[in-house]
C-alpha positions as MATLAB code, in Angstrom:
seq = 'XXXXXXXXXXXXXXXXXXXXXXXXXXXXXXXXXXXXXXXXXXXXXXXXXXXXXXXXXXXXX';
ca = [
       0.000    0.000    0.000;
       1.204    3.494   -0.827;
       0.647    6.823    0.893;
      -1.877    9.142   -0.851;
      -3.396    6.302   -2.883;
      -7.124    5.563   -2.811;
      -8.465    2.215   -1.620;
     -11.948    0.808   -1.195;
     -13.062   -1.382    1.700;
     -12.472   -4.549   -0.328;
      -8.843   -3.557   -1.012;
      -8.275   -2.898    2.672;
      -9.769   -6.247    3.674;
      -7.720   -8.077    1.022;
      -4.539   -6.669    2.563;
      -5.451   -8.365    5.847;
      -5.917   -5.121    7.737;
      -8.045   -5.244   10.874;
      -9.929   -2.123   11.949;
      -8.900   -0.739   15.322;
     -11.496    1.249   17.276;
     -10.369    4.820   17.985;
     -11.846    7.895   19.624;
     -11.217   11.580   19.134;
      -9.860   11.371   15.574;
     -11.695   11.380   12.258;
      -9.639    8.579   10.771;
     -10.139    4.907   10.173;
      -7.276    3.033   11.811;
      -6.260   -0.430   10.704;
      -3.584   -2.727   12.106;
      -1.600   -5.438   10.350;
       1.232   -7.024   12.273;
       3.554   -4.252   13.462;
       2.135   -1.544   11.186;
      -0.719    0.886   11.812;
      -2.468    2.429    8.798;
      -4.460    5.682    8.941;
      -7.139    6.275    6.316;
      -9.511    9.167    5.703;
     -12.760    9.057    3.762;
     -12.662   11.009    0.533;
     -15.551   13.083   -0.826;
     -17.467   10.267   -2.471;
     -17.566    8.388    0.873;
     -16.699    5.088   -0.788;
     -12.926    5.350   -1.016;
     -10.289    5.839    1.619;
      -7.016    7.728    1.215;
      -4.051    6.264    3.056;
      -2.253    9.183    4.685;
       0.053    7.624    7.270;
       1.705    4.370    8.263;
       3.415    4.079   11.635;
       4.875    1.388   13.832;
       2.388   -0.243   16.197;
       4.479    0.644   19.248;
       4.223    4.341   18.349;
       0.415    4.198   18.458;
       0.337    2.904   22.010;
       2.956    5.249   23.508;
];
């Protein structure tokens, strides 16, 4: 997956990403192994733009 690319829910599921429940941010957060992926809904509300990937340990600090 690449930063600033658009993905639909099927693409995200095919990558094996598991949604992580979050509060206080307007992002969809998905975890896969040691990586955390942050997505935002784009205008058509059917695609997600990947805007950040961080290490899982950084999310829980």
